[in-house]
C-alpha positions as CSV (number, residue, x, y, z in Angstrom):
1,M,83.8,128.0,108.6
2,P,83.7,129.7,105.2
3,A,83.2,133.4,104.8
4,E,79.5,134.2,104.6
5,E,80.0,135.5,101.0
6,I,80.0,132.0,99.6
7,F,76.3,131.6,100.4
8,Y,75.5,134.7,98.3
9,L,77.6,133.9,95.2
10,P,75.5,133.6,92.1
11,L,75.0,130.0,91.0
12,T,76.9,130.9,87.8
13,E,80.0,131.6,90.0
14,L,79.4,128.5,92.1
15,A,79.1,126.5,88.9
16,K,82.6,127.7,87.7
17,R,84.2,126.6,90.9
18,I,82.5,123.2,90.8
19,E,83.3,122.6,87.1
20,T,87.0,123.4,87.8
21,K,87.0,121.2,90.9
22,K,87.8,124.2,93.2
23,L,84.6,123.6,95.1
24,S,83.2,120.2,96.1
25,P,79.4,119.6,95.6
26,V,79.4,117.6,98.9
27,E,81.1,120.4,100.8
28,L,78.8,123.0,99.3
29,T,75.7,121.0,100.1
30,Q,76.8,120.4,103.7
31,L,77.5,124.1,104.1
32,Y,74.0,125.0,102.9
33,L,72.4,122.2,105.0
34,D,74.2,123.5,108.1
35,R,73.2,127.1,107.4
36,S,69.6,126.1,106.6
37,A,69.4,124.1,109.9
38,K,70.8,127.1,111.8
39,F,68.7,129.9,110.3
40,G,65.8,128.2,108.5
41,P,63.6,127.4,111.6
42,G,63.8,131.0,112.8
43,L,62.6,132.3,109.5
44,N,60.0,129.6,109.0
45,A,61.6,129.1,105.7
46,Y,61.4,125.3,105.2
47,A,58.6,122.8,105.3
48,R,61.5,120.3,105.8
49,L,65.1,119.8,105.0
50,T,66.1,116.7,103.0
51,P,69.7,116.0,104.1
52,D,69.8,112.3,103.2
53,T,68.5,113.0,99.7
54,A,70.8,116.0,99.3
55,L,74.0,114.3,100.4
56,E,73.3,111.2,98.2
57,Q,72.8,113.5,95.2
58,A,75.8,115.5,96.1
59,K,78.1,112.5,96.3
60,A,76.8,111.2,93.0
61,A,77.4,114.6,91.4
62,E,80.9,114.9,92.8
63,K,81.8,111.4,91.5
64,E,80.5,112.2,88.0
65,I,82.4,115.5,87.9
66,Q,85.6,113.9,89.1
67,H,85.3,111.4,86.3
68,G,84.8,114.1,83.7
69,H,81.0,114.0,83.3
70,Y,79.9,117.5,83.9
71,R,76.3,118.0,83.2
72,G,76.2,121.8,83.1
73,P,75.8,124.9,85.3
74,L,73.3,123.3,87.8
75,H,75.4,120.2,88.4
76,G,76.1,120.0,92.1
77,I,74.1,123.2,92.9
78,P,71.8,123.0,96.0
79,Y,68.3,124.3,95.7
80,A,64.9,124.2,97.5
81,A,61.5,123.4,96.0
82,K,58.2,124.9,97.1
83,D,56.2,122.3,98.9
84,L,53.5,122.0,96.3
85,L,55.9,120.0,94.1
86,S,55.8,116.3,94.5
87,V,59.0,114.5,95.4
88,R,58.9,110.7,95.5
89,G,58.5,109.3,99.0
90,L,58.6,112.7,100.7
91,P,55.6,114.5,102.3
92,T,54.2,117.2,100.0
93,T,51.9,119.2,102.3
94,W,50.8,122.1,100.1
95,G,51.4,124.1,103.3
96,A,48.0,123.0,104.7
97,K,47.0,120.8,107.7
98,P,44.5,118.6,105.8
99,Y,47.5,117.5,103.6
100,A,50.2,117.3,106.3
101,D,50.7,113.6,105.7
102,Q,50.3,113.5,101.9
103,V,53.0,111.5,100.1
104,F,53.3,110.9,96.3
105,Q,55.3,108.1,94.8
106,Y,56.5,110.1,91.8
107,D,58.5,113.3,91.1
108,A,57.1,116.4,89.6
109,T,58.4,117.1,86.1
110,V,60.3,120.1,87.3
111,I,62.0,117.9,89.9
112,E,62.8,115.3,87.2
113,H,64.4,118.0,85.0
114,L,66.5,119.3,87.9
115,N,67.6,115.7,88.8
116,R,68.6,115.3,85.2
117,V,71.0,118.2,85.2
118,G,72.4,117.2,88.6
119,A,71.0,119.9,90.9
120,I,70.8,119.0,94.6
121,L,67.5,119.2,96.5
122,I,68.2,120.2,100.0
123,G,64.7,120.9,101.2
124,K,61.0,121.7,100.6
125,A,60.3,125.4,100.9
126,A,57.4,126.5,103.3
127,M,54.4,128.1,101.6
128,I,51.1,129.7,102.3
129,E,48.4,127.0,102.6
130,L,47.1,125.8,99.3
131,A,49.2,128.6,97.7
132,G,46.4,131.0,98.8
133,G,43.8,129.1,96.9
134,M,41.2,129.6,99.5
135,G,42.3,133.1,100.3
136,Y,44.1,134.3,103.4
137,R,44.1,137.3,105.8
138,F,47.4,136.7,107.6
139,A,51.0,135.7,106.8
140,S,50.6,132.9,109.4
141,A,48.4,130.9,107.0
142,S,50.9,128.1,106.8
143,L,51.9,124.9,108.5
144,Q,55.2,126.5,109.4
145,G,53.8,129.9,110.5
146,A,54.6,133.3,108.9
147,A,57.7,133.3,106.8
148,K,60.0,136.0,108.2
149,N,61.9,138.4,106.0
150,P,65.7,138.1,106.4
151,W,66.1,141.8,105.9
152,N,63.8,142.5,108.9
153,T,62.4,139.5,110.7
154,D,59.4,141.6,111.9
155,C,58.3,141.7,108.3
156,W,56.8,139.2,105.9
157,T,58.3,137.7,102.7
158,C,55.1,138.0,100.7
159,G,53.0,135.7,98.5
160,S,52.5,132.0,98.6
161,S,56.1,131.3,97.7
162,S,57.0,132.9,101.1
163,G,59.5,130.2,102.1
164,S,61.2,130.3,98.7
165,G,61.8,134.0,99.0
166,A,63.2,133.7,102.6
167,I,65.5,130.8,101.5
168,V,67.1,132.7,98.7
169,A,67.4,136.0,100.5
170,A,69.0,134.4,103.5
171,G,71.5,132.4,101.5
172,L,70.1,129.0,102.5
173,A,70.3,127.7,99.0
174,A,71.6,128.9,95.6
175,F,68.0,129.1,94.2
176,A,64.5,128.0,94.9
177,I,61.5,127.0,92.8
178,G,58.3,129.0,93.5
179,S,54.9,129.2,91.8
180,E,52.7,132.1,90.7
181,T,49.0,132.4,90.0
182,W,48.9,136.0,90.8
183,G,52.0,137.6,92.3
184,S,53.6,134.8,94.2
185,I,57.0,134.9,92.5
186,I,57.1,138.6,91.7
187,C,56.1,139.8,95.2
188,P,58.5,137.7,97.4
189,S,61.3,138.6,95.0
190,A,60.5,142.2,95.6
191,F,60.0,142.0,99.3
192,C,63.1,139.8,99.8
193,G,65.5,141.6,97.4
194,V,66.1,138.7,95.1
195,S,65.6,138.0,91.4
196,G,62.5,136.0,90.4
197,L,61.3,134.8,87.0
198,R,57.6,134.1,86.2
199,P,57.8,132.3,82.9
200,T,55.3,132.4,80.0
201,Y,52.3,130.3,80.9
202,G,52.9,126.8,79.5
203,R,56.7,127.0,79.2
204,V,57.2,125.0,82.4
205,S,55.4,121.8,83.1
206,R,53.1,121.7,86.2
207,Y,52.8,117.9,86.2
208,G,53.2,116.9,89.9
209,A,52.4,120.4,91.1
210,M,49.4,121.3,93.2
211,A,46.7,122.8,91.0
212,L,45.1,126.0,92.2
213,S,43.9,127.8,89.0
214,P,44.9,125.6,86.1
215,S,44.6,128.3,83.5
216,M,46.9,130.7,85.4
217,D,49.3,128.6,87.5
218,K,53.0,128.9,86.6
219,L,56.3,127.6,88.1
220,G,59.6,129.6,88.1
221,P,62.9,130.2,89.9
222,L,64.0,132.7,92.5
223,A,67.7,133.3,92.5
224,R,70.5,135.8,93.0
225,T,70.5,137.3,89.5
226,A,68.6,137.4,86.2
227,E,71.2,135.3,84.7
228,D,70.8,132.7,87.4
229,C,67.1,132.7,86.7
230,A,67.8,132.1,83.1
231,R,70.0,129.2,83.9
232,V,67.3,127.5,86.0
233,F,64.6,128.3,83.4
234,A,66.7,126.7,80.7
235,A,66.8,123.5,82.8
236,I,63.1,123.3,83.6
237,A,61.4,124.7,80.4
238,G,59.9,122.6,77.7
239,H,56.9,120.7,76.4
240,D,55.7,117.9,78.6
241,P,53.2,115.3,77.3
242,K,52.1,114.8,80.9
243,D,50.9,118.4,81.0
244,R,48.6,119.2,78.1
245,S,48.8,122.9,78.9
246,T,52.5,123.1,78.0
247,V,53.3,124.9,74.8
248,P,54.4,122.8,71.7
249,I,57.9,121.3,71.5
250,D,59.1,124.0,69.1
251,K,58.1,126.8,71.4
252,G,58.7,125.3,74.8
253,A,62.4,124.8,75.2
254,F,64.7,127.6,76.3
255,T,68.4,127.8,75.6
256,Y,70.7,130.2,77.4
257,S,74.4,131.1,77.0
258,P,76.3,133.6,79.0
259,S,78.1,134.6,75.8
260,L,74.8,136.1,74.6
261,D,75.4,139.8,74.1
262,L,73.5,142.1,76.4
263,K,72.7,144.1,73.3
264,A,71.5,141.1,71.3
265,R,68.7,143.3,70.0
266,P,67.7,146.8,70.7
267,L,64.8,146.9,73.1
268,N,61.8,149.2,72.9
269,V,60.9,149.8,76.5
270,G,57.6,151.0,77.9
271,W,57.8,152.7,81.3
272,L,54.3,152.1,82.8
273,T,52.7,155.1,84.4
274,N,49.5,153.5,85.6
275,A,50.5,150.1,86.9
276,W,50.1,151.3,90.4
277,P,47.4,153.9,91.3
278,K,49.5,154.9,94.3
279,L,53.1,154.3,95.3
280,D,54.5,154.3,98.8
281,P,56.8,157.4,98.9
282,R,59.7,155.2,100.0
283,V,59.2,153.0,96.9
284,A,58.6,156.0,94.6
285,K,62.0,157.5,95.6
286,V,63.8,154.3,94.8
287,L,61.9,153.8,91.6
288,L,62.8,157.3,90.3
289,A,66.5,156.4,90.5
290,A,65.8,153.0,88.8
291,E,64.0,154.8,86.0
292,K,67.1,156.8,85.2
293,V,69.1,153.6,84.8
294,V,66.4,152.1,82.6
295,R,66.2,155.2,80.3
296,K,70.0,155.4,80.1
297,F,71.0,151.8,79.4
298,L,68.1,149.7,78.3
299,G,67.2,151.2,74.9
300,T,64.6,153.5,73.6
301,T,62.3,154.1,76.6
302,K,58.9,155.9,76.4
303,S,56.2,156.3,78.9
304,T,53.0,154.2,78.3
305,T,49.9,152.9,80.0
306,L,48.1,149.6,80.5
307,P,44.7,149.2,78.9
308,D,41.7,150.0,81.1
309,G,39.1,147.3,81.8
310,P,37.6,145.1,84.4
311,F,40.6,142.8,84.2
312,E,41.1,142.4,88.0
313,D,37.5,141.4,88.4
314,A,37.8,138.9,85.6
315,G,41.0,137.5,87.0
316,N,39.5,137.2,90.5
317,I,36.5,135.3,89.1
318,I,38.7,132.9,87.1
319,V,41.0,132.2,90.0
320,S,38.1,131.8,92.5
321,A,36.0,129.5,90.3
322,E,39.0,127.3,89.3
323,A,40.2,127.1,92.9
324,A,36.7,126.0,94.0
325,A,36.9,123.2,91.5
326,S,40.5,122.3,92.4
327,F,39.7,121.9,96.1
328,R,36.1,120.7,95.7
329,D,36.7,117.6,97.8
330,L,38.3,119.6,100.5
331,I,35.4,122.0,100.6
332,R,32.6,119.4,100.4
333,S,34.2,117.2,103.0
334,G,34.2,120.1,105.5
335,R,38.0,119.6,106.1
336,V,38.5,123.1,104.8
337,S,37.7,124.1,108.4
338,E,41.1,122.7,109.4
339,L,42.9,125.5,107.5
340,A,44.9,127.9,109.6
341,D,43.5,131.1,108.2
342,P,40.0,132.3,109.1
343,L,39.3,133.6,105.5
344,G,40.6,130.3,104.1
345,R,38.0,128.3,106.1
346,I,35.0,130.1,104.4
347,S,36.2,131.4,101.0
348,G,35.7,128.1,99.3
349,Y,32.0,128.1,99.9
350,V,31.8,131.6,98.5
351,N,33.9,130.7,95.5
352,E,31.5,127.9,94.7
353,Q,28.7,130.4,94.1
354,Y,30.2,131.7,90.9
355,S,28.1,130.6,88.0
356,A,29.2,129.2,84.6
357,A,27.9,132.5,83.1
358,D,30.3,134.5,85.4
359,Y,33.2,132.3,84.4
360,L,32.5,132.4,80.7
361,R,32.1,136.1,80.8
362,A,35.5,136.4,82.5
363,L,37.1,134.2,79.8
364,S,35.6,136.5,77.2
365,I,37.2,139.5,78.9
366,R,40.5,137.7,79.0
367,E,40.3,137.3,75.2
368,I,39.7,141.0,74.8
369,L,42.6,141.8,77.1
370,Q,44.9,139.5,75.1
371,K,44.2,141.4,71.9
372,K,44.7,144.8,73.7
373,M,48.1,143.6,75.0
374,E,49.2,142.4,71.6
375,T,48.5,145.9,70.3
376,L,50.6,147.4,73.1
377,F,53.4,144.9,72.4
378,A,53.4,146.0,68.8
379,S,55.2,149.1,70.1
380,F,57.2,147.8,73.0
381,D,59.3,144.7,73.7
382,V,59.4,145.2,77.5
383,L,57.2,147.0,80.0
384,V,58.7,148.2,83.2
385,T,57.4,149.3,86.6
386,A,57.8,148.7,90.3
387,S,57.3,145.1,91.3
388,Q,55.2,146.1,94.3
389,P,53.9,149.6,95.4
390,V,55.0,149.1,99.0
391,P,58.0,147.5,100.7
392,A,57.7,144.5,103.0
393,V,54.9,144.7,105.5
394,P,54.8,143.7,109.2
395,L,54.1,140.0,110.0
396,D,50.8,140.8,111.7
397,T,49.4,142.9,108.8
398,N,45.8,142.1,107.9
399,L,46.4,141.4,104.3
400,E,42.7,141.6,103.4
401,T,42.3,145.2,104.7
402,D,45.8,146.7,105.0
403,L,47.5,145.3,102.0
404,A,44.7,145.6,99.6
405,F,45.3,147.8,96.5
406,P,44.5,147.7,92.8
407,D,47.0,145.5,90.9
408,P,46.1,145.9,87.2
409,L,49.5,144.6,86.0
410,G,49.3,141.5,88.2
411,A,45.9,140.7,86.7
412,I,46.9,141.5,83.2
413,G,50.2,139.6,83.4
414,N,48.7,136.5,84.8
415,L,45.5,136.5,82.7
416,C,47.6,136.7,79.6
417,G,50.3,134.4,80.7
418,L,53.1,137.0,80.2
419,P,56.6,136.4,81.4
420,A,58.0,138.8,84.1
421,L,61.2,139.2,86.0
422,S,61.6,141.1,89.2
423,V,65.0,142.3,90.3
424,P,66.1,144.4,93.3
425,C,66.5,148.1,92.4
426,G,67.3,149.7,95.7
427,F,66.3,150.1,99.4
428,T,64.1,152.2,101.5
429,E,65.6,154.3,104.3
430,N,65.0,151.5,106.8
431,S,66.8,149.0,104.6
432,L,63.9,147.1,103.0
433,P,64.3,146.0,99.4
434,V,62.4,147.5,96.5
435,G,61.8,145.5,93.3
436,L,61.7,146.5,89.6
437,Q,59.8,144.2,87.2
438,F,60.1,143.7,83.5
439,V,57.2,142.2,81.5
440,A,57.1,141.0,77.9
441,R,54.7,139.4,75.5
442,A,53.9,135.7,75.9
443,G,56.7,133.6,74.6
444,D,59.4,136.3,74.8
445,D,60.9,135.2,78.1
446,F,64.3,136.2,76.7
447,A,63.3,139.9,76.5
448,V,62.7,140.1,80.2
449,I,65.9,138.3,80.9
450,Q,67.9,140.6,78.6
451,A,66.3,143.7,80.1
452,A,66.9,142.5,83.7
453,R,70.4,141.4,83.0
454,T,71.2,144.7,81.4
455,F,69.8,146.5,84.4
456,Q,71.9,144.4,86.7
457,A,75.1,145.0,84.6
458,H,74.7,148.7,85.6
459,T,73.6,148.3,89.2
460,D,74.8,146.3,92.2
461,W,71.6,145.9,94.2
462,H,71.5,142.2,93.5
463,R,74.9,141.9,95.3
464,K,73.5,143.2,98.6
465,H,72.4,140.7,101.2
466,P,71.1,140.8,104.8
467,K,73.2,140.1,107.8
468,L,71.7,137.3,109.8
469,A,72.0,137.2,113.5
């Protein structure tokens, strides 16, 4: 049995070993499958493992590499995909009982891209039902039950990409694909002590992914490091004629090379002072130390603030109205009553009450906000703050009442489609991770990668991992 450290190697290191034939894709895949079978059920991390698919892909990858056809840094690398991404012939449940037997006969574009570069799908990650599209009060709102945090299994992993966070944190796969409409990549990355990239809206195709809020949904990777996230992003980014919301060809693709200098350009950094009205003292203490690193190594750093406005209200209206449309058939059929969460069973009916006037007004507020953020980004390349104002919460927390706090940056970032990258920046006294997030203007995904990679070059929090019993 290999040392546990192999499961926490960055995918960039795994790729080097695979390319030089020091590590077998079949061996690595089997190791991850065995580890996932051992620890995944206890964490409620997977919707299902896909060992037959994984080993078939791994054998094909190994044969190609042995014959000199190396496709790049994801070739032979095992990963998990959130269970809202369709995979041909496999159940894609969206985490919800009404769709438990749903099967599509095509692959999502992201899956196609990862197949093309030779990545190995070892399983579908568990998720909050309908990615939280009908709302939810409890972490147990999932076909698999509450996803347990590998750092403390009495705590939650956060967000609808709950299984993706658990899988990466526990070393069950080299990376995972998650989705974010409002916080579901950034929050699990923070709670689970991993790196997670929310790309610019439209940089990654959502064809074959469940629609929640089509004007805000985004897909992105959770991985060990910012560089790993960049590697995965480079594989999945790009225009897709099957998804009309993707950005044009000349703005969609992303190229990444490890030889890129960390100081490729001087960054003007804005340290946000009003992103969170109140920080948990445990988070505040860690954030203070992280701020010193940012100010010392990232470039010119000045304190700044987000614009004020009813942006959270606008975001809530847009998400609620679009979710009601996306799940109209579920609501009207009455099968919404089959959802696990009590809030989820009723919120759809409430969401249908938003009027066209409400929705259009929210869109107008979004346009105002976009102009305000362009003004702010005229002075700053990257904005920085805590990923979440609290560490991981207990599994039985009532999320509606006890994890409810203003989140202006979550609203602003997702309304404007801004890229963000969360990385671990320390731990509380009781060993729960704290995340630091970098946010940039739409289209400048490289800025958040550069900033996060620079931070990780001067810290080692991303090298820490939980000890699983």
